N, C-alpha and C positions, 0 to 999 in steps of 0.2 A: 963492279957496279956499285956507286955509292948508296949507302941504305936510304931507304925513302922515310920522311917525317910523316906524322899521322894525318896532317893535312893533304898531302900527296895521295897517301893511301887512300883516304876518304873521297877525294876527287874521283879516283880511278873506280870506285864502286858504282853500281847502278843506282840512279835516282828514281824514289818510288813516287815522290810528290813533294808538295810545299805546304808549310804552316798555313792554316786558313783560319776562318773566324766562324764561329766564337771559339776562343781557346782561353784556358786558365792554367795557372801552375800545377793543378790537380790533374787534368786531362786537356789533351791537345787534339784539336781538330786538323786533319789532314787533307788537302786537295789532291787527290790521286791523279797521276798524270795518265794520258791515254795510252801510253806505252806500256803501263803497270797493271792497267785494269783487268787484263785476262790472266794474270798470274795469281795464285794463292797468296793472300795477305795477311790473313786472320793468323796471329801466333808468331808472324815475323819480327826480328829483333831488327829495330830500325834506330838511326842516330843522326843527329844534326848539329852544326856548329853556331855557336852564337857568342856574342862579347857581354861580359858582365864584370862590372868594375873595372873595364878596361883590360881585362884579361880573357884570352880565349878559352871557351867552355865546350865540352861535349856532352851531351845528353843522350842517353839510351833509353829505350822502353821497347815493350810490345805492342803490336796492333791488336786491339782486343775486338774490334768490331768493323765492318764497312758497310756503309749504307748507299743505296742508289737514290737519287732524286731526278725528277724530269719535271719541271714545273708545267709544262706544256700538257703533259700526260695527266696532270691534276686539274686542268681545266674541264668543267662539265661539258662544253660543247666538244672539246677534242676526243673526251671519252666516248661521246655518243658517236664520234666518226670512226674511233678505232673500234668500237664494237661492231660496226659494219665491215669496216675493211681489214681489221688485225693489227695494222700498223700504218703510221703516216710517215713517208719516206723523209720528209722534210724536218721532222722532229723527233721521231724515234730512234733511239740509239744516238744520233748525232748530237742531239740537246741533253744526253745523260750527263750526269755529273756524280762522281763516286766520292764519297767522305768518309774517311777512315778516323776511328778514334785510337790514340796512342795515349798509355799510361807510362809515364816516366818512372823508371826504377833505380837509376843512377846518373851522376852528374859528376864530370871529372874536370878540374880545372888544370890548365897547362902551366907548367912552372914548379917551383919548388925543387928540393933536392933529388926527388925521385923521378922527376920528369912529369908525372900527373898525380894527382892527389884528390880526394873526394871533395866535393861541394855540393851545393843545392842549387835548384831552379828558383832563383830568387825573382825573377821577372819571366815576362813571356816575349820571346823574340819576335820579330815584325812578321807580318804575313808575307809569304814569298819565299822564306828561307827555306833553302832545300833540305830535303829528308832523304837520307841514302840508306841503302840495305847494308847490314852490319855483315861483315865476313869474317872467317878465322884471323885472316891478316890483322884487320883492324883490332879485334880483340887481343891478339898477342902484342901487339905495340903499345895498345892502351893499359894491358895489365903487365907489361914488361917488369916492373918492380917487385911483383908479388908472384911471378911465374912459377917459382919452386913450390908454392903452396898450392897450387891450382890442381885440381882433381876434377875428372869428367866423369859423370853417369849417363851422360847420353847428350843428344843434339836438342837445340832450340826447338820447341813445339812446331812440327810441321815445316821444319826449314833443315837447312845443310849446318850451319855453324854449331860448333860443340857450345854447350853451356858451361861457363866456368864456375866451379863451386869450390869451396875450401872447408876443411874438416880439421880444425887445429886441436892438438891435445890441450889438456886441462891443466897444465902447470904455466909458470911464467917462463920467459926467455923466448928464444927464437921459436916461430912457428905456435907459439902456445897463446892460449885465449886469456889465460890468467885466472880463469875459474871454470867450474864444470857447468854443463847444460844437459837439459834433457830433451831428446828427440822422440818423435812419434811418426809411425808409419801406418797409414790406414788405406784400406782398399778391400773390395770383395775377393774371395777366393778367385785366383786366376787372374788377378790385376798385376801382377809382377811385385809385390810387395816383399816376399821372402827374398827374391833375387836381389831387389833394391838394398835390402839390409845386408846381405851378404857383400855387396860393392863396398858398401860403408863401413862394414868391417875391416876390409882390405885397405879402405882409405885411413883408417885409423892404425892400422898395423904397420903403416909406414913409420910410425915414431917408436923408436927402440925404448923410449922410456915410459911408454904406456902400457897398461895392463889391460887386458880384456876378457871379459867373462861372458859366457853364453848360457842360459837357462833353457834348455831345449825339451819342452814337453813332449814334443812329436819324434824328435830324432832327426830332423832334417839337416840341421847344420852339422851334427855328429858325421852323418854320412858323407857329406862333401868334404869334411875336414879329413876323414879317414881315405879320400879317394873314391868312395863309392858312389860317383857322380851318375846322374842320370837326368832324364827329362829334357826339356827343350833347353835350358842353359846350364850344361854341365860344368859349373864353375869349379876349379881345383884350388879349393881353399887352402888344403893343407902344403900343397906344392908351393903356391905362391907365398905363403906365410913363412915357409923355411928360407925361401929366396930372399925374404927380405929380413931374415935373421932371427924370426920369431919361433920359439920352441912352441909348440902346441900339444896339449895333453887333452884327449877325451876320456872323461870317466863316465862309466855307464851305471845303471843301478846294480849291476853285477861287482863293480869294483869300487863304489862308493860305499864307505862305512860309517853308519849312523853311530853316533857317540854321545848320546843323552839318555839318561833312565826314564826321563819324561817321555820321550819318544817311544821307548818301549811299552810303556804303560797305555800310550795311545793307539799303538798299533795292535798291541795284544787285544785291547777293548775292540778293535774294529775286525778282529779275526773271529773265527768261529770256535775257538778253543773253548771258551767259556759257555758259550751257547749250547755246545755238545754235552756241557755238564749241568743244563737245567738253568743257567742264569741269562735271561734275555738281556738285550741293552736297556740301559737305565742305570738308577744310581747305585743298584747293586754290583753290577758288573764293574762299574768304575771303582768302587770301594774294593772289588776282589783284586783288580789289576793293581791298585795302590798298595794294597797290604801285601800282596806276593813280590810286588818289586822292593818294597822295604825290607821285608825279610830276606831277599836274596843278597841285598847290600849288606845286610848286617851279618849275613854268612861269610862275606868278603868274597863274593863270587864277582869276577870282572864281566861287564858287558860282552866284551869280545870272546867270552869262555860260555855264554848262554847256549851256544850251538851243541857244547858237548852232552854226552849221554848222561854223565854224572850231574851235571848242571839241572838238566831236567828232572832227574831222579830226586834230586833236592827239593825242587819245585813242587814235584808230585807228592811227596811226603809233607811239604808244608800244608798243602791243600788239604791234607787229611787230618791236620792238626783242629781239634775242636775250638781251641782258642782263636784261630785264625779264622774259622769258620763263622764265629759269633760276630767277627766285625763287618761282614756282609750279609750276614742272615741272621735276623736277631729272633725270629721264632724257632721253636723245636722243630716244627712241622717241615720248615723250609730247610733246615739244616740236615735234618734226615733225608730229604729228598735228594740233597746235592750230594750226602755222603754215600748215598745207595747208587748214584749214577757214576760217582767216583769210583767204587769198588767194582761196580760192573763193567768198567770202560777196559779198554785193552791198551796199557801205557805206551807198548810200542807202535801202536797205531796214531795215538796222539802225538807221540813224538815226531812220526814221519810225516803226518799230513797237517797238524795244525801248529805244533811248536817250531819245528824244524825250519819251515818257510819264513817265519817271523825272526827267529833267532838268527839265521844265515844274514840278515841285513846288518848284524852288529859284528860280524866276524872279520876280524884284521887279518888274517892269513889267507886270503884269498890273492890270486895272481894280480899284481899290479893294483892292490888295494890301497886307498888312501881315505883317512876319516875326513870329515867335512871341516874340521878345524886345521889339520895338516894342509889340506888342498888349498884352502883360502889363504893360509899363511904362506905357501908356496907361491901362490899366484900374488899376493900383494906386497909382500915386503919388498922394500927397495934395497936391501941390502943383502950381500952375500953371507953364507956362515961365517966366513973369516972378516966379516965387516966392512969389506969393499963394497963400492956402489955397483949395484947390478947395470950392466950397460944395456941388456935386453931383456926387458921383462915379457913374460910369455902371455899365451892364450889359453884358457881353460874352457871347455865345452863340457857342460854336464848334461848327459842324455837321460831323460827320466821317462823314455817311450815304454811302453808295455812290452813291446816284443824284445826288450833286452832283460825282461825280468822273469823268465822262465825258471820254474822251481823256488821262486821267491813269492812271499805274500805282497802282492801289489794291485792297488786300484786308483781310482782318482782321488779319494781322500788321504791315502797313504801318499801319494804323489804331492798332495797340498800341505802335509805335515812335513815333507823333507823339504820343499821348497820354502816353507817358512823358516825351517831351520837354517838354511841357506842365506835367507834375508836377514835373519837376526845376526848371524855371524858376520856378514857384511856390515851391518850398522855398528858392530862392536868394534871390529877392525877399523873403521873409519874414525870412529871417535878416539881409539887409541892413538892413531897417527896425528888426528887433529890436536890432540893435548899435547903433542911433541912438535907442534907447528909443522908438521909436514902434508904436503897435499897427497892424496892417495893417486891422482891422476890414472883414474880407472873407468872404463865404459862397462856397463853391465846391459846385455841384450836380453830382452824378455820376450819370448815369442808366446803367442796366444793370451796376450794381455787382457782381453776382453773376458777371459775365464777366469783370469786369476784376481781382476780387480775391477768386477762388474758393478754398475750403477745400483742394480737392485739384486740382492741374493736370491735366486729361485729355490734354494734349499736350505733348510736350517742345519748348517754345519760349523762347527766351531772350528775345524780346520780351514775351510773356505774364507770364515770371517776374519781368522788369523792371518792369512795371507793378504787379504785385501787391507787389513789395517796397516800391517807393517809396509806394504807397498806404498800407501797413502802417505805415512810419515816419511818414509824414505824419499819420495818426491818433493816433501816439504823441506827437509832438512840436511840431506847429503850433499846438495851442491857446494855448500861451504866447506865441505871435508875434500872436494877434488873427486866426488864420485859422481858420475852422470849414468843416465839411464836410456835406453833406447827402447821404447815400447811398439811392438808391432800387434795390430788389431785389424780384424775383419770388419769392424763397426766403430762407428764414432759415438753414437748416442748411448750405446751401452756401456761404454767405458767411464769409470767414476769420474766426476767433473772436477774433484780436487786434483787428480792427475793431470786432466787436460790443461787446467788453469796454470800448472808448473812447467809445461812444456814450452820450450822456446824456438824448436823448429819443427815444422810439421812438413809432411809429404802426403799428399792426397792423391790416391790411384782411382782407377774407375770402381763406380759402383757407389758413390754416395750422393747421387743427384736427385734422390727420390725420398719423400715422407720425412721422418725424423731425422735420418741421415743428413738430409740437406737441410732440416732447419739446424740441427747441429753445427753442420759446415758454415752456414751463413752466420752465425753467432761467433764463430771462431775468426772467419774472415773480416767481419765488421761491416758488411755490406751485402747489398744484392745487385751490384752493380756489373759493369762488364767483366771483372774477372769470374764471377761465378757464371756468367753467361758464356765465357769461354770454355770454363770447366765442363759445364753441360754438353759441350761439342764432343767430349771424349767419347771415344768408340770401344766398345767391348772387344778386348784384344783377341777374343775366341770366334768374332765375327768374320775375322780374316779368311780369305780362301784356303790358305796354306800357312804353316808355322813361320816360314822365314817372312812372310809379309805382316806378320803381328806387330801392331805397335802398342807400347806400355808407356801410356801417358801419366805425366803426375804435374800436379800443382803444388808448389813449394812456397811455404812462407817462413820468414826469419832471417837470420844474419848467417844464411849458408852460401853466400855468393858475394863476391865483391861488386855484382851488379844489382844487388837488392838491398842496400844499406837503408834506402828510404822505407822499406816495409812493405812495399807492394808485393804481389806474387809474382812469381816466375813460372813458366811452363816449359816443360821439356818432355821428349820422348826418351825413355832409357834404351841403351843399346840392346839389341836384340841377338847379337851374337858374340860368344866369350872372347874370341879373336880380337875384335874390334875393341872391347873394353880393355883388355890385357895390354894391346899395343899402344893404344891411344895414351894410357897412364904409365907406360913404361914398366908394366909388371912382368914381362917376359914373352908375351904374345904365344907364338906355337911352342915354343920352349916349354913352358909351364904346362901347356896342356899334352905334352908328351909322356907317356908312361914312364 
């Protein structure tokens, strides 16, 4: 059978209506056909053909609203009659007209070397122009030139066709965007944002030349990468990544080695070590941590040896030195109180309970341990040790969850300090490559971004301020280095506005349709028109009768699809089964899910 051209394929699709009046290049009115009024229309992807500059064009967009008009029912006399009878057979239903609103998201011109190329809606076609339902066959033919770049996260909102998206790597060349960009995924707990982020992670994992880093405060990505999948969407991240040729490494708190004396000072300050020696939090404790760290360095004790008994013995003896005590306690009374507490304390207890859990964070001889510097270098360097180009760059997941920190001193402030150290290392590495005229071509995924870079800090914490400051600076500056960021957040209004302004691609899930969240969403979308009206129709996924029927709906804005180059929002329902996602994208299907 001879292959069909796009015109023939469109003729075989269902006709939904015709272009009506009034219409403009911004929004078109559809007169819905009687045969289509009983079907679901809102969210459907529609298409029509028209001539522009003597060339055939195809315009696509989503139907955002349907209105019913019956001018006879609006007449006061007829309303009085309807009030008595309920309906008037001569006009009720028979005289109904259904008007649809369609927002154009993409226009293609037929011709050129690739068959179809992007264009614009520079005129309004005549009334009566047929509007057809878009199918997968239509999209496959229309996007044939870029089919190798297409990736699918789900179906067009409330419809059957799969919504084509593309996620390009950040370097030049084939499949490259030529620059990095930042992405954001927003939605309440249970909206599907974490699952969507994992899908996007695999979309970028298809590129051998791209490095991927996940900073995972809750440990969710690490569990999926190690095969400990669970929940309603058990996506086997590790297995799929391996089939894509990506080596992946998960570093937890237990095998991530901290490598800065400044970190030791800050973590010792947060611990109970000096509090048990009568020094409360404040300037004196800060001075005590600083002088102890300085003296240990002068004694040539490496950070990695702090966990040894002899290193602790050296530190304990230093604290008993009157000259050291004078640095953080100026009065004789305070020094006497501290010295008395020091002499009465049990050194073995202090080593086990307070010093050891801190010092273990800096120990290098742990199983599979890597320092932060070495881990980032392993991830981001584009050359092998022998100088050859790396053909497959890896995925690194850093699990900073509390469950992995048994036996170590760990809390939210320590987590913030470690994240800041990671971010500082990323920025330094990116600048290093930039000076060598090399693109980093890497993506960093930040979970729980609203906690790390909030609009307003609820606690006066230097660690939290430091993380927020570095993230804001990174969002502003690292794009030119080839380093992009994917921020995952439960809220939109509480994330720092400087970061929001730098994002280029947005995904909005359920839960942002009320109060401050909706105001923030309206500012980003730039209107309160039909796009937001359609977003407000999103259902809570957990309102479904059973897990299989849950719909995880998203609105996306930005250059994430060949159908959205006009900048208008697109709507889709994410895949709700792992098998459908894997098979649609050629990632292995059942094979990837087998143990």
